Every structure is written in structure tokens, then in C-alpha cells.
C-alpha angles and dihedrals in degrees: 000000000000120000116197107159092168093064101089103180129043121193118198109210128030099216120123095283094051092044092049091052092046093050093057091053095040094050089052090054096252118140115249134167127197121207115200129185093208127069092264148349123298113082111187090354092065125119130216123227113219130173105297094348146068116214131190112224101174126039111009097194141343134223136201130243103141119070093223091054089045090058090049093050091050089052089052090050091050089050090053097241099107135048138177111272147198106027094162104053121163138188123219108215133168088262092053139269116328130182110256111227128181138134095257118118113215129196140194137194112265131249083002135354091254090063088083095054091042088056092049090049095055111124094004124125107242124176104201131195087035119127112190108218102179145353129238130195133029143257112342096005115062128165122198117212117204134203091276094052092253115147119221120197154330098246129179092219139008126213117198114201095168120115113287098256089056092043090051091057090056101044102035095089093048112034124027095190094055091045091053091049090053092051090057093061120082115205113197128207129239134195115217120189135188134205126194122199137195091211135039123267117264121265108266118222111251093004127107113253090231096055109152108190141002133203118214116208117232090246096049099122090317086286119180088216125095104168137014127186135186107228097200088057090062121099113278096014104085091116095061125086128259113294137159134212111207120194121196129221112262094238091054091046091052092050092047097038096128096044116121117257089247093055093046093047093051092048093051093044091050090048091055090048089056091048095059114109119241096024092276121168125233118229116256108273118240090211132014127182145142142215125209118219102199092190103029107143138007115242102177120032126213106246147153098098119116096219141025093031093160096056139017131226138177137194089250092077094255122124137177130210138163142098093301090072096052117011145304100275128100086241091057093052092048093047092049092054094039094051092047089051090053090051092050090047091051089054091052094050 
């Protein structure tokens, strides 16, 4: 048993929402501890190290709509952990590949997507490899029980930034209103595959050799693919070999949820092969694999409340944040956690 009565706020989940909330409290000098089931911070902005390559399997880029998030992104750029990307974005349509042009600036973590969450995590107390399985206690005195039966706490308040199905399992026994809010949010799965090559991809007719990413429309040959990126074309990775990240459509992922990673990877790789213009063939991949995100993206948001739409709180000292309360973008997850942190800070003032 660990007893840390001076740690007032616990945050379950060290993805971007949990980290954004923690930073507000930490920078105001308030004690906060994050508990993360994975080996480190990052969530769906994490990167995977493979032999001779780093691939992003979650978010592939982020964009800015909200001024507060814009200021944060500029701070990341100044810190050297974010860069503009992609600058050579294409769309695969029935009529062929076309350059995708719009006025939207897009960004990526540099030299890998996880650089952003690593930067956010600097100076924070994070207990990794710790999956919280249930809560004990009540308002003002919460204990968090992990997979080994160890109790962490007590904490005055607990923030849960995990996907809503996982949050529901933690709050259901303690707060009916928060449990009902979680039930109203649908989190959809996504398969993400990678392919590593010993040789470069072939030159595509009518497409720049340095193309960085391509969107595939839902009707493009009934392809299961929705987005493909070239990892060595991302900032800071020019010295690694050719590799692809291949993200599936959500409908396809849902229908193939229980496929093996090998089956999913082969299906997505074959789909990209079919999407190449001119009937070109991809080189044989040196390594092919896939990761299943069971709760990748919110599809239906809990709503109906006049305020605090991007997070939820209760008088019990429990609170919820994450993309499910606002929208599917990286920006939405950050804003949800940031705004909740500001609300908790206002209470402490």
C-alpha cells in the first residue's frame, strides 16, 4: 500500500488529455500524479520503434482551429518538438491521385509524434505500467487500486482521461450521472498497420516522388484504407528506411475487430497495393504488422448540457476528460484536458 496524502489530484491516463490537464495544475504548483497502464506517456500519440524505423500508429498529424491550442502548438514548435507536416498531401480518387490543397496548416511531433507528449510530460509525476482497476472511497478521499491490488492515495479528486468505456467501469459504482454520460459516448475501433521495406517505393505516374501522405476516399474501390503516410518523409526521420503507416476506415475496423494483427496488416497492405496508380507493384515488405486501437475515435458525443461540454465533473471529486467529450481531433483532446485543468485550478484558488 502506498500512502501519499499530499498528492491532491490523480489523473488516470497519460495521453494528451490527461497530460494537458496535469500541466495546468503542475504549472500552478498544485500536486498531481498521473497513473498510466502503458510503459510511458503518449496514448494514441505514441510511436513505435521498429528495427531501423520509427512509425506512428495513432494520430498522424494535428491541425489548429482554437486560438488556445494554436498558442500551445507554437510553443511546441519553439521547443523543437513539433513541425509543419505534411506539405505533399494527396487524395486517391476513382479518377486517380490528385494533390490535396486547402488552407489548413497541419503539424506533427518531431522527430516522432511522441515528442509532443514527452514534452508535455516533462517534470510530471507519472506512475507507468499501472492499470487502475477500481476506485475506493468517496468525495475528498479516493484510493486507486491497480492490477496488483496496490492502493494509491488518498487523493482529493480523481480525473479519468481514459476512453469512456474504461471510464464507465471506474465511475459506475460511485456516480450514476457520470456513468450515464459515459454510456452516451460511442468509441469506435481502428486498425493501424505498418510496412517496412529494404528498397524505396516505385515512382508513381503523375505523383511527386517526395509525396508524404495520401487520403483514400471511402468509395475508392471499397478500400478498407483511409490514410497512408510515409514515415521517412516526416521531420527528423530522413535517415531511416522506407516505411508506411496504414490506417483503416472505422467501419472496416469494426467489422474486422477480432481479426489477427497479421490478417489485418495483409488486408491493409493489399488495399494500398490496389490503390497505386498505373498498376504498379509495391516491393516485398521486410516487416509487416498491425495494432488494434479498440477505442480509437469517438463517434457519438455525450451532450445536452449547457456548459462544460468538453469535460464532465461531479461533486464527488470525480471528473472526466478526453476526446469523447469534445471531438476526435488531437486538438479536441488537448482542449478537453486543458479546460478541465483550468476549472480545477479555479476551484483551488
